[in-house]
matplotlib code that plots the C-alpha trace (Angstrom):
import matplotlib.pyplot as plt

x = [109.1, 106.2, 105.0, 101.5, 98.9, 99.4, 103.1, 102.4, 100.1, 102.4, 105.7, 104.7, 101.3, 101.0, 104.3, 103.1, 99.9, 101.6, 104.1, 101.2, 99.7, 96.9, 96.4, 98.8, 97.0, 94.1, 90.8, 92.4, 91.5, 92.2, 89.6, 89.5, 85.8, 83.2, 81.0, 78.2, 77.9, 76.4, 73.0, 71.4, 71.2, 69.9, 71.3, 73.0, 75.1, 75.7, 77.2, 78.8, 80.3, 82.3, 85.3, 87.3, 91.0, 91.4, 88.8, 90.3, 88.2, 88.7, 86.5, 83.7, 83.7, 84.8, 87.1, 88.7, 88.9, 92.1, 92.0, 95.3, 96.8, 100.0, 103.1, 103.1, 99.8, 99.1, 98.6, 95.3, 93.8, 91.8, 90.3, 86.9, 86.6, 87.8, 85.2, 82.4, 83.4, 83.7, 80.3, 78.7, 80.5, 80.0, 83.8, 85.1, 88.3, 89.1, 92.7, 94.2, 97.7, 100.1, 102.5, 104.7, 102.3, 99.3, 96.2, 93.6, 90.0, 88.0, 84.5, 82.9, 84.7, 85.5, 89.2, 91.6, 95.2, 98.6, 99.2, 102.5, 103.7, 103.7, 100.1, 97.9, 97.7, 94.4, 94.1, 95.0, 92.4, 89.8, 90.5, 90.0, 86.7, 85.5, 87.2, 84.6, 84.8, 81.8, 82.1, 79.1, 80.5, 83.7, 81.9, 79.7, 82.8, 84.4, 81.6, 81.9, 79.1, 77.5, 78.4, 77.4, 80.9, 81.5, 78.3, 76.9, 78.8, 77.0, 76.4, 77.7, 74.3, 73.5, 76.8, 75.8, 72.4, 73.7, 76.4, 74.0, 71.5, 74.2, 75.6, 72.2, 71.9, 75.3, 74.2, 71.1, 68.6, 65.2, 63.4, 65.2, 64.0, 65.5, 64.1, 65.3, 63.5, 61.8, 64.2, 67.3, 67.4, 65.9, 65.4, 69.1, 70.0, 67.7, 69.3, 72.9, 71.9, 70.3, 73.4, 75.7, 73.5, 73.2, 76.9, 78.0, 75.4, 73.9, 70.8, 69.0, 69.7, 73.5, 73.6, 77.1, 76.2, 72.6, 71.8, 69.2, 65.6, 64.6, 61.1, 60.5, 57.0, 55.3, 51.7, 51.4, 52.4, 54.2, 56.5, 57.1, 57.9, 60.3, 62.1, 62.2, 63.9, 66.3, 67.6, 68.5, 72.2, 71.2, 71.3, 67.9, 67.1, 67.6, 64.7, 61.0, 58.0, 55.1, 51.6, 48.2, 48.1, 51.5, 50.3, 47.1, 49.1, 51.7, 49.2, 51.2, 53.6, 57.1, 59.9, 62.9, 64.5, 66.5, 64.7, 61.0, 58.9, 55.2, 52.4, 50.7, 47.4, 49.0, 48.7, 45.1, 41.8, 38.9, 37.4, 40.5, 41.8, 45.4, 46.6, 50.2, 49.8, 53.2, 55.2, 56.2, 56.6, 60.4, 60.7, 62.1, 65.3, 64.9, 61.9, 62.1, 58.8, 58.7, 56.8, 56.2, 54.7, 51.5, 49.9, 52.1, 52.7, 49.3, 47.6, 44.5, 46.6, 46.7, 50.4, 50.7, 49.3, 51.9, 54.8, 53.6, 53.2, 56.8, 58.1, 61.2, 62.6, 64.7, 62.4, 63.6, 61.1, 61.8, 60.0, 60.3, 58.5, 59.9, 58.3, 55.2, 52.0, 50.2, 52.7, 53.9, 52.7, 55.3, 58.1, 56.8, 56.9, 60.3, 62.0, 64.0, 65.7, 69.2, 69.9, 67.9, 68.5, 66.0, 64.7, 66.5, 69.8, 69.1, 68.4, 71.4, 73.7, 72.4, 71.1, 67.5, 65.9, 64.7, 61.1, 58.9, 55.2, 52.6, 49.6, 46.7, 44.0, 40.9, 37.6, 35.7, 37.5, 34.1, 30.6, 27.2, 24.2, 22.9, 19.5, 21.0, 23.0, 21.3, 21.2, 21.5, 21.1, 21.0, 19.6, 21.6, 21.5, 20.9, 22.3, 25.4, 28.9, 30.6, 34.3, 37.2, 36.4, 33.0, 34.1, 34.2, 33.0, 29.6, 29.5, 30.5, 31.0, 32.6, 33.2, 35.3, 37.5, 37.9, 39.1, 41.7, 42.9, 43.1, 45.1, 47.8, 48.0, 48.6, 51.4, 53.3, 55.5, 53.1, 56.0, 57.0, 55.8, 53.2, 51.1, 47.7, 46.1, 42.3, 39.6, 38.1, 38.6, 35.6, 37.2, 40.5, 38.6, 37.0, 40.2, 41.9, 39.3, 39.5, 43.3, 43.0, 40.5, 42.9, 46.3, 48.6, 49.8, 47.4, 48.2, 45.1, 47.4, 48.8, 47.0, 45.9, 44.2, 45.9, 43.6, 42.6, 39.7, 42.1, 43.7, 46.4, 45.8, 46.6, 49.7, 50.8, 50.2, 52.3, 55.2, 55.2, 55.1, 58.1, 60.1, 62.3, 62.8, 59.1, 57.2, 53.7, 51.7, 53.0, 50.4, 48.8, 45.7, 45.1, 43.4, 45.3, 47.2, 50.3, 51.1, 53.8, 55.6, 56.1, 59.8, 59.7, 62.8, 61.7, 58.5, 58.6, 55.1, 52.8, 49.2, 47.1, 43.3, 42.2, 42.7, 45.6, 44.7, 47.9, 51.4, 52.7, 50.8, 51.8, 55.5, 55.0, 53.4, 56.2, 58.6, 57.3, 59.2, 62.4, 64.4, 67.2, 67.4, 69.7, 68.5, 66.0, 66.8, 63.6, 60.0, 56.9, 53.9, 50.7, 48.7, 45.0, 43.9, 46.1, 47.9, 51.4, 50.3, 49.2, 52.2, 55.2, 57.7, 60.9, 62.6, 62.4, 62.0, 63.9, 63.1, 61.4, 63.0, 60.9, 59.7, 61.7, 65.0, 66.7, 67.3, 63.7, 62.3, 59.3, 56.0, 55.1, 53.1, 50.0, 50.2, 49.2, 45.7, 45.3, 45.1, 42.8, 44.3, 45.3, 42.5, 42.4, 44.2, 41.1, 38.1, 34.7, 32.8, 29.9, 26.5, 25.1, 26.7, 25.2, 25.9, 25.7, 26.1, 27.2, 25.3, 26.5, 29.6, 30.4, 33.2, 35.0, 35.0, 36.9, 40.3, 43.5, 46.2, 49.3, 51.9, 55.2, 57.5, 61.1, 63.9, 66.6, 69.8, 68.1, 65.0, 61.5, 60.7, 57.9, 58.4, 58.1, 60.8, 62.9, 62.5, 63.4, 66.5, 67.4, 67.1, 69.6, 72.1, 72.0, 73.2, 76.6, 76.9, 75.7, 75.5, 73.3, 70.9, 73.4, 76.0, 73.5, 72.8, 76.5, 76.9, 73.9, 75.0, 78.3, 77.9, 81.1, 80.3, 76.7, 77.6, 79.9, 77.2, 74.6, 77.1, 77.7, 73.9, 73.6, 76.4, 74.3, 71.3, 69.5, 69.3, 67.7, 64.6, 63.8, 64.6, 62.3, 59.6, 60.1, 58.8, 55.4, 55.6, 56.3, 53.5, 56.0, 56.0, 57.6, 60.4, 64.1, 65.8, 67.4, 64.0, 63.5, 66.8, 66.2, 62.7, 63.7, 66.7, 65.9, 62.1, 62.5, 59.3, 59.9, 59.7, 58.8, 61.4, 59.2, 59.4, 63.2, 63.6, 61.5, 63.5, 66.8, 65.7, 64.8, 68.2, 70.7, 70.4, 70.8, 74.5, 74.7, 74.4, 71.1, 72.5, 73.9, 70.6, 68.8, 71.3, 70.9, 67.1, 67.3, 69.3, 66.8, 63.9, 65.7, 66.1, 62.5, 61.3, 63.8, 65.4, 68.8, 70.6, 70.4, 72.7, 75.6, 78.9, 78.9, 75.7, 77.3, 78.7, 75.4, 73.6, 76.1, 75.8, 72.0, 71.6, 74.6, 75.7, 79.1, 81.6, 83.2, 79.8, 78.9, 82.1, 81.5, 78.1, 78.7, 82.4, 85.1, 84.5, 85.6, 83.0, 80.3, 81.2, 81.3, 77.8, 76.6, 77.9, 76.7, 73.1, 72.9, 73.8, 70.7, 68.5, 69.2, 69.4]
y = [-33.9, -32.8, -29.2, -28.9, -26.3, -24.6, -24.4, -22.9, -20.3, -19.3, -19.3, -18.4, -16.7, -14.7, -12.8, -11.8, -10.4, -8.7, -7.0, -5.7, -4.1, -6.6, -6.9, -3.9, -0.9, 0.5, -1.0, -3.8, -7.0, -10.6, -13.2, -16.9, -17.1, -19.8, -19.0, -21.4, -24.3, -26.7, -28.3, -29.9, -33.7, -35.0, -36.3, -33.1, -33.5, -31.2, -31.6, -29.3, -26.7, -24.1, -22.1, -19.5, -19.5, -15.7, -13.0, -9.6, -6.8, -3.1, -0.2, -2.5, -4.4, -7.9, -7.3, -10.7, -14.3, -16.4, -20.2, -21.7, -25.1, -26.6, -26.1, -29.7, -29.1, -27.1, -23.3, -23.4, -26.4, -24.0, -22.0, -23.6, -23.1, -19.5, -18.7, -20.3, -18.4, -15.1, -15.6, -16.3, -13.4, -10.9, -10.4, -8.8, -10.9, -14.6, -15.9, -19.4, -20.0, -22.6, -19.9, -20.5, -19.5, -17.1, -17.2, -14.4, -14.1, -10.9, -12.1, -9.0, -9.0, -12.7, -12.1, -14.4, -15.5, -15.7, -13.0, -11.4, -10.3, -8.1, -8.7, -5.5, -3.3, -2.6, 0.8, -0.7, -3.4, -0.9, 1.3, -1.8, -2.6, 1.0, 3.1, 5.9, 7.5, 8.0, 9.9, 8.1, 4.7, 5.6, 7.0, 4.0, 1.8, 3.6, 2.6, -1.0, -3.3, -3.1, -6.6, -6.3, -6.9, -9.6, -11.6, -11.0, -11.3, -10.9, -14.1, -13.8, -13.1, -10.5, -8.7, -8.9, -7.4, -4.6, -3.7, -3.8, -1.4, 1.0, 1.0, 1.8, 4.7, 6.0, 5.9, 8.0, 5.3, 6.2, 2.9, -0.2, -3.8, -6.8, -10.2, -12.7, -15.9, -15.8, -16.6, -15.0, -12.0, -9.1, -7.1, -7.5, -6.4, -3.3, -2.5, -2.6, -0.4, 2.1, 2.0, 2.8, 5.7, 7.0, 6.8, 8.3, 11.1, 10.4, 12.5, 13.7, 17.4, 16.7, 18.5, 17.5, 17.4, 16.0, 12.4, 10.8, 10.5, 6.9, 5.4, 1.6, 0.9, -2.4, -3.6, -5.1, -3.9, -7.2, -6.6, -2.9, -4.0, -6.7, -4.2, -1.6, -4.2, -5.2, -1.6, -1.5, -0.7, 2.8, 5.5, 5.4, 9.0, 8.1, 5.6, 6.5, 4.1, 6.1, 5.1, 6.8, 6.8, 8.7, 11.2, 11.9, 12.2, 14.6, 16.5, 15.9, 13.5, 12.9, 14.4, 14.5, 11.2, 9.5, 6.1, 5.9, 2.7, 2.5, 0.6, 2.1, 2.3, 5.2, 7.3, 6.4, 7.8, 5.7, 6.6, 5.2, 8.6, 9.7, 11.9, 13.1, 16.1, 17.2, 15.4, 17.2, 15.1, 15.4, 14.8, 11.3, 10.6, 6.8, 4.5, 0.7, -1.0, -4.4, -7.3, -4.9, -7.8, -7.5, -5.1, -2.2, -1.1, -1.8, 1.3, 0.8, 0.0, 2.2, 1.7, 3.3, 6.6, 6.7, 6.0, 8.6, 11.2, 10.6, 10.2, 12.4, 9.7, 6.8, 3.8, 0.2, -2.6, -5.9, -9.0, -12.8, -13.6, -13.6, -11.8, -13.6, -12.4, -12.0, -9.5, -7.9, -4.4, -4.5, -5.2, -2.6, 0.0, -0.8, -2.3, -5.5, -6.4, -5.3, -8.7, -11.9, -14.9, -17.8, -20.5, -23.2, -21.3, -20.9, -24.6, -25.6, -23.4, -24.6, -21.3, -22.5, -25.8, -28.3, -29.3, -32.1, -31.9, -34.6, -34.1, -35.5, -36.5, -37.9, -39.7, -36.5, -33.8, -32.9, -33.4, -33.9, -34.1, -37.5, -38.2, -40.0, -36.9, -34.3, -30.6, -29.0, -25.4, -23.5, -24.6, -27.1, -27.5, -31.3, -31.2, -29.2, -30.7, -28.7, -28.3, -27.2, -23.6, -24.1, -26.1, -24.0, -20.9, -22.0, -25.6, -26.9, -30.6, -31.1, -34.8, -34.0, -31.5, -33.8, -36.6, -34.2, -33.3, -37.0, -37.7, -35.1, -35.4, -39.1, -38.4, -35.5, -35.6, -33.9, -32.3, -30.2, -26.7, -26.6, -23.9, -24.8, -22.5, -22.5, -21.1, -18.6, -17.4, -19.6, -22.6, -21.9, -22.0, -25.4, -26.9, -25.6, -27.4, -30.6, -30.6, -30.1, -33.0, -35.5, -34.2, -36.4, -33.4, -32.7, -29.0, -26.9, -24.4, -27.0, -25.5, -21.8, -19.8, -16.6, -14.5, -10.8, -11.5, -12.8, -9.3, -8.9, -12.4, -13.8, -11.7, -13.1, -16.7, -15.8, -14.4, -17.5, -19.8, -17.9, -18.3, -21.4, -21.9, -22.5, -25.6, -24.1, -23.4, -26.1, -25.6, -22.4, -22.3, -19.2, -18.1, -15.3, -13.6, -15.8, -16.2, -13.5, -12.0, -15.1, -15.4, -18.7, -20.8, -24.1, -24.7, -28.3, -28.7, -26.6, -27.8, -26.4, -26.8, -23.9, -23.2, -21.0, -18.9, -16.9, -18.2, -15.3, -16.3, -20.0, -19.0, -16.8, -19.7, -22.1, -19.5, -19.9, -23.2, -22.5, -20.9, -23.1, -24.4, -26.8, -30.4, -29.3, -31.3, -30.5, -29.4, -31.0, -29.4, -31.3, -30.2, -31.2, -28.7, -29.5, -26.2, -27.4, -28.9, -25.5, -23.6, -25.8, -23.1, -24.7, -21.5, -20.4, -23.7, -26.1, -28.2, -31.5, -34.5, -36.0, -39.5, -41.2, -39.6, -36.2, -36.6, -37.0, -33.7, -32.4, -31.7, -28.0, -26.7, -24.7, -21.1, -20.5, -19.1, -15.6, -15.7, -13.7, -11.0, -11.8, -11.9, -9.3, -10.1, -11.6, -12.2, -11.4, -14.4, -15.5, -14.4, -17.9, -21.3, -24.7, -27.1, -30.8, -33.8, -36.9, -40.1, -42.6, -44.4, -42.2, -40.4, -43.7, -44.3, -41.2, -42.2, -40.3, -41.1, -39.0, -38.5, -37.0, -34.8, -34.1, -31.6, -33.6, -32.0, -28.7, -30.2, -31.1, -34.7, -37.0, -40.0, -42.3, -40.3, -40.4, -44.2, -44.5, -42.4, -44.6, -47.7, -46.4, -45.1, -48.4, -50.2, -48.4, -49.4, -53.0, -55.8, -58.4, -59.0, -61.2, -58.4, -56.1, -58.6, -58.9, -55.2, -54.8, -57.6, -55.9, -52.7, -51.1, -51.7, -50.7, -47.4, -46.6, -47.6, -45.4, -42.5, -43.0, -42.9, -39.7, -38.1, -38.9, -37.2, -40.3, -39.3, -41.5, -39.5, -39.8, -43.5, -43.9, -42.3, -44.8, -47.5, -45.9, -45.9, -49.6, -50.2, -51.5, -48.8, -51.1, -52.5, -51.9, -49.5, -52.7, -53.8, -50.5, -50.9, -54.6, -53.9, -50.9, -52.6, -56.3, -56.4, -58.5, -58.6, -56.5, -57.9, -56.0, -55.6, -57.8, -60.6, -60.3, -60.3, -63.4, -65.2, -64.1, -65.3, -68.7, -69.2, -67.0, -67.5, -71.2, -71.3, -68.9, -69.1, -67.8, -64.4, -63.7, -64.8, -62.3, -59.6, -60.2, -60.4, -57.0, -55.6, -57.1, -55.5, -52.1, -52.7, -53.7, -50.5, -47.9, -49.3, -49.9, -47.1, -49.4, -51.8, -49.4, -50.5, -47.4, -48.6, -51.7, -49.6, -47.9, -51.2, -52.5, -49.3, -49.4, -53.1, -53.8, -50.5, -50.6, -52.7, -54.5, -55.9, -56.9, -58.8, -60.8, -62.0, -62.1, -62.8, -60.7, -57.6, -59.6, -62.3, -59.6, -57.9, -61.2, -62.1, -58.5, -58.9, -62.5, -61.8, -59.2, -61.8, -63.8, -60.6, -60.2, -63.8]
z = [0.5, -1.8, -1.4, -0.1, -1.1, 2.3, 1.5, -1.9, -0.5, 2.3, 0.4, -3.2, -3.4, -0.2, -0.8, -4.3, -3.0, -0.1, -2.4, -4.5, -1.4, -0.7, 3.1, 3.5, 1.9, 4.0, 2.9, 0.8, 2.5, 1.6, 2.8, 2.7, 2.3, 3.0, 0.0, 1.1, 3.6, 1.1, 0.7, 3.7, 3.0, 6.4, 9.6, 10.3, 7.2, 4.2, 0.7, -1.7, 0.6, -1.3, -0.1, -2.1, -1.4, -1.8, -2.2, -2.8, -1.3, -1.7, -0.8, 0.1, -3.2, -4.0, -7.0, -7.6, -6.7, -6.7, -6.7, -5.4, -6.3, -5.0, -7.0, -8.3, -10.2, -13.3, -12.7, -14.7, -12.8, -10.7, -13.6, -13.4, -9.6, -9.9, -12.5, -10.5, -7.3, -9.3, -10.8, -7.4, -5.7, -8.6, -8.7, -12.0, -12.1, -11.5, -11.2, -11.0, -9.8, -8.4, -7.3, -10.4, -13.1, -13.0, -15.3, -15.3, -16.5, -17.0, -16.2, -17.9, -21.2, -21.4, -22.1, -20.4, -20.6, -18.8, -16.2, -16.0, -12.5, -10.6, -9.5, -9.8, -6.8, -5.1, -6.8, -10.2, -9.9, -8.7, -11.8, -14.0, -12.3, -12.2, -14.8, -14.4, -10.9, -8.7, -5.4, -3.7, -4.7, -2.9, 0.1, 0.5, 0.3, 3.2, 5.5, 6.8, 7.6, 11.1, 12.3, 15.9, 17.1, 14.6, 15.3, 11.8, 8.6, 5.2, 3.2, -0.3, -1.9, 0.8, 0.0, -3.7, -3.0, -0.8, -3.3, -6.2, -4.5, -3.4, -6.9, -8.3, -5.8, -6.8, -10.4, -9.3, -10.2, -8.8, -8.4, -7.4, -6.9, -5.0, -5.5, -2.8, -1.6, 1.8, 4.6, 3.0, 5.2, 3.3, 6.4, 7.3, 3.8, 4.1, 7.4, 6.0, 3.1, 5.5, 7.7, 4.9, 3.7, 7.2, 8.0, 4.6, 5.0, 1.6, 0.8, -2.3, -1.5, -1.4, 1.9, 3.2, 6.9, 6.8, 7.5, 5.2, 6.1, 5.4, 5.5, 6.0, 4.8, 5.5, 5.2, 8.7, 12.1, 12.9, 9.8, 10.8, 14.4, 13.3, 11.1, 13.9, 16.2, 13.4, 13.1, 16.8, 16.1, 15.1, 17.8, 19.6, 18.6, 15.0, 14.9, 15.0, 14.9, 13.3, 14.4, 14.2, 18.0, 18.2, 15.5, 17.5, 20.7, 19.2, 17.3, 14.1, 12.5, 13.9, 11.8, 14.2, 13.3, 10.5, 10.0, 10.2, 10.3, 9.6, 7.7, 4.7, 6.6, 8.6, 5.5, 4.9, 6.3, 7.1, 3.7, 1.9, 1.1, 1.5, 4.3, 4.5, 6.8, 8.0, 5.4, 2.2, -0.9, -0.7, 3.0, 2.6, 0.7, 0.6, 1.0, 1.6, 0.6, 2.2, 0.5, -2.4, -4.4, -2.3, -4.7, -3.9, -7.5, -9.0, -10.4, -8.2, -5.1, -2.0, -2.0, -5.4, -4.2, -1.3, -3.6, -6.1, -3.4, -2.2, -5.8, -5.3, -2.9, -4.1, -3.7, -3.0, -3.3, -1.6, -2.8, -2.5, -5.7, -9.2, -12.1, -13.3, -14.9, -11.6, -10.3, -13.6, -12.3, -9.5, -12.0, -14.4, -11.6, -10.2, -13.2, -13.4, -10.1, -9.6, -7.9, -7.7, -5.4, -6.0, -3.7, -5.6, -5.1, -1.4, -1.0, -3.1, -1.2, 2.1, 3.4, 3.1, 4.2, 1.5, 1.5, 0.4, -0.6, 0.2, -2.1, -0.1, -2.5, -0.8, -1.7, -0.6, -2.5, -4.1, -2.6, -4.1, -1.8, -0.9, 0.7, 3.6, 4.6, 6.9, 6.0, 9.4, 8.1, 4.8, 1.4, -0.5, -4.3, -4.7, -8.3, -7.6, -7.3, -4.5, -5.0, -2.8, -3.4, -1.8, 1.3, 4.5, 2.7, 1.3, 2.6, 6.0, 6.6, 9.9, 9.4, 6.4, 8.2, 11.2, 8.9, 7.4, 10.9, 11.8, 8.7, 9.1, 12.9, 12.4, 9.9, 11.6, 14.6, 17.0, 18.8, 15.8, 15.1, 12.4, 10.6, 9.3, 6.6, 6.6, 4.4, 6.9, 10.4, 11.5, 9.7, 11.5, 14.8, 14.0, 12.9, 16.0, 18.1, 16.1, 16.6, 20.3, 20.5, 19.0, 20.1, 22.3, 24.3, 27.2, 27.4, 26.4, 24.6, 22.2, 19.2, 19.0, 16.3, 15.0, 12.8, 12.6, 15.0, 17.7, 18.1, 20.7, 22.1, 18.7, 18.5, 21.8, 20.6, 17.5, 19.6, 21.8, 18.7, 17.2, 20.3, 19.6, 23.3, 23.9, 22.8, 23.2, 21.2, 18.9, 16.1, 14.9, 12.7, 10.5, 7.3, 5.7, 8.5, 8.7, 5.0, 5.5, 8.4, 10.5, 11.2, 13.0, 12.1, 13.5, 11.5, 10.3, 8.8, 6.7, 6.2, 3.3, 4.0, 1.7, -2.0, -2.9, -6.0, -6.3, -7.0, -5.0, -2.0, -2.4, -2.4, 0.6, 2.5, 1.5, 2.7, 6.3, 6.5, 4.5, 7.4, 8.7, 12.2, 14.0, 13.4, 10.8, 7.7, 5.8, 6.2, 4.8, 3.1, 3.4, 0.4, 0.7, -2.0, -5.0, -4.6, -5.6, -8.9, -10.0, -8.8, -9.6, -10.8, -12.2, -12.9, -9.3, -7.4, -9.6, -12.6, -12.1, -13.8, -16.6, -15.7, -18.5, -17.6, -18.1, -21.9, -23.0, -24.3, -22.4, -24.3, -24.7, -21.8, -22.2, -21.0, -17.4, -17.1, -15.7, -11.9, -9.8, -7.6, -4.1, -1.6, 1.2, 4.4, 6.0, 3.6, 5.0, 6.4, 4.2, 5.5, 5.4, 5.0, 4.3, 7.1, 6.3, 8.6, 6.8, 7.3, 9.9, 8.8, 5.9, 7.8, 8.3, 4.5, 3.7, 2.4, 1.6, -0.9, -0.6, -3.2, -2.1, -4.1, -3.0, -3.5, -5.2, -6.5, -7.1, -8.6, -7.4, -8.3, -7.4, -5.1, -8.1, -10.0, -6.8, -6.7, -10.5, -9.9, -6.9, -9.1, -11.6, -9.0, -7.0, -10.1, -9.7, -6.1, -5.7, -8.3, -6.7, -3.8, -2.1, -2.2, -0.6, 2.1, 2.8, 3.0, 5.3, 7.6, 8.3, 10.4, 9.1, 5.4, 6.0, 7.6, 4.7, 2.2, 3.8, 3.9, 0.1, -0.5, 1.5, -0.5, -3.6, -2.2, -0.6, 3.0, 5.6, 5.9, 2.2, 2.3, 5.3, 3.2, 0.5, 2.9, 2.7, -1.1, -1.2, 1.4, 4.0, 6.7, 9.3, 7.2, 7.2, 4.7, 3.4, 2.2, 0.4, -1.5, -2.2, -3.5, -5.6, -7.2, -7.1, -6.6, -3.5, -1.3, 1.8, 5.3, 8.4, 11.1, 13.4, 10.8, 10.6, 14.4, 14.8, 12.1, 13.7, 17.1, 15.6, 13.8, 15.6, 19.4, 19.8, 20.1, 23.0, 26.8, 28.3, 29.4, 25.9, 24.4, 26.6, 25.6, 21.9, 22.2, 23.9, 21.0, 18.5, 20.3, 20.1, 16.3, 15.9, 17.6, 16.3, 13.2, 11.7, 13.7, 16.7, 15.0, 14.5, 16.2, 18.4, 20.1, 21.7, 24.6, 25.0, 25.3, 27.8, 29.9, 29.9, 30.6, 32.9, 34.2, 32.5, 30.5, 33.5, 34.8, 31.3, 30.8, 34.0, 32.6, 28.9, 28.3, 26.7, 24.6, 21.6, 22.3, 22.8, 19.6, 17.7, 18.9, 18.0, 14.4, 14.0, 14.9, 12.2, 9.6, 10.7, 10.4, 6.7, 5.5]

ax = plt.figure().add_subplot(projection="3d")
ax.plot(x, y, z, "-o")
ax.set_aspect("equal")
plt.show()
C-alpha cells in the first residue's frame, strides 16, 4: 500500500521535529497554518487557498516553514511552496522534505542545500535567526497574543506587522510606520502591540515595574471611540478616554492610566494654539497616530506640533495609503514603513472583498447656459462651461442630480447598504431627499444624511447603518465625514457624486467597501465624476492588462500632476449658488453610459479587456458553438463547465454583467459565451422559452406540459440556476407538495427527470 503524505508526516517528519524539541520545549510551537483563505470568486466560492504544512514558532517569532511531501515523491518537490510560504510569513528558513531527505533554504542569505539531521533545536534556530541578543525582543516574545479565549487569531500579515513594530522598538527606533490597506485590522494590530508593551512592562525610562503610558491619537471622535472599545481586554482602570469635557470636569488632564485615547483637537485651543497642561513632553512612552496620512506629519499641520511636543515618545503611524507625492511628508517624518500590505495583496489572499467600478459618463457632465433654461437665483455666466467642480458648489441643477439618483437606484439592489458621497452638506441633503422619493422601500428612514451638521443624530444613523443586524438606514449620504472611520462590513455600493482631488481620499473611500462579509462577493463603485481614471494605482491596486495582451509593452506614462491638499472634513458652504431649472423635457434627454472595470487575477481590467480575456480562455474549453449548445443542454456538464469558468476567474456575477455589455440584459449566460466566442446573436430568455414551448411540449400529457411550462417560467424569471438538477425536487415540492403526489400525476421519477432534461435541449437549439 502506497504511503500517504499523512503517513509520512506522522511516521517520518513528526518524530524528527519532536526529537529536536519542537512541540516539546516551552515556547516552541508547531502549527499547520492556513496562510490565507484564497481570493473570493463569487457564489460563496474561493480560489487559491494556501496552507503551510509546518510553521515553527519560537519566542513569538515564525522562524521556519516546512513543506512536506509523501515519501514516494522527491524531497525537493516542495521547495517552491516552502519559499513562497516563508516569504509571506517572513520566516528566515524554508525546508522541503519527504521524510527521507531534507532540503533547506536561508531566505536572508540565499544559501541552500541538503540538510543533515538532526534537525536544529528551537534555540539553535533562534540563534541562527537572531545571532545578536536583544533583551526586549526576548521579553516581547514571552507575551502571547490576547486572543479573547481563542476567538481571535492573527492573520499572517497582522503577525508580520506586529512583529516588525516590536522589533523596531527593541532596536530603539523612534519613529515607525505601518502601511496596510483599509479593512485589514490596523486597530487590532495596534491593540496587540500595546498589549505586549503593557504586559512586558516596556517603557522608555527602563523602570522595571512601570507599565508604559500609551496614547492613541485619532482625528475624529468615532475613531477614538472605536479604538477605545477595541482595547476592552485591558483592565478597566488601565484605559482612559481623554475629552475636553473630562478635563474641565477634573480641573486637569487625567494621568492615572496606561492607555489614553483622544483626538488631536483635545490639545488645541479655539485659536489653534497648542495646550498640553498637565502632560510633560516625556509623559507618554508610546504614541499611536491613527490615519497618519491625513496631514499628520506636514510641517504646517496641527498634528506635527503635537508629535514634536511629545518627541521623546516612540511614535507609530498607521496609514492605509502608500507613499505618493501627495503624502510624501508623512513618509519623510516616519521613514519607510517597517511592513506594508497592499490592497491587491488583501484581495488576492481573500482577506478583502474585490470590487468593480462603473464609470458613469453622461450627456450632462458639463453645462453651458441655454436661453430656454431658467435661472432661479444667482447670476450665471452665459459664456462659461461649468464642469464637475462647479456642480453643487457654484451651480445647482436639481434635474441633473435627480437623474443621477434615478440611474444608480435603478442599477443597484436597493436592499443593499450603500454610501453616497456628495459635494457639500446641502447637496447630501438634496440627494437624500431624491433617493427617498424614488426608493421602493416605504420606510421613511431608508436613506439618511450623515454630515457634521447632523451631529448626534447623524452619529446615531451611522451606528444603525454599521449594525449588520439592521437593515435601516440602508443608504447614507455624506460629503466628507464618512470617507474614513466607517467600519461597516456589509457595504455593497459606493456612489461618487463629487470630485475626488486626492488619491489618498479616493483610497480611503474605496476602503469603505473592502471589508469582507458572508455572502458578499464584491462591491461596486458607481463613479459619476471620473475619479477612478485619475487614481488607478497599479502598484497598490493591481496592474491593468493592456488591451492587446500582456506581452505588448505599455507606452510611457506622463508624470502625475501635483495634487491639491486634502479638503477639510467639511468644506464651508458657498455663500451664494446659481440655481438653474432645465427647460421642460431636457431632464428626460440625459443619458448615461457606464463602463465597468473588474478585479481579475490581481489586476484591474475594463469590461472590454475582460471580454477579450474570456474570448481567449473559451478557446481552450470549447471548440464550436454546437459543442457549447451540447454542454449547456446537459445540466451536469453545464454545472461542471460553470465551475471551471469560476476557477478561471469568470464568476457568475461578472458574466451576468457581460449581458449589459453586449446589450442583452435579459439573455442567458449561454448567449454571453456564444456571442463572445462565436459572435452568435444573443436571444432573450423569453424568446428561448417561447421557442421551447413550441417544439418541446407536444409529446407530453397535459399535466407534464403544465409542469414543464412552470419550470420554463422560473427559468425566464430567474435564469439558468433554475435548471440545475438539484431544483427538480424543489419544483415538485412547491407545485405538488412532495414527490409521491408528483409521481401520481406525472409518472415515475425517471420520466420526470427525462422530461426536465429534454426541455433544456429545446431551450438551446
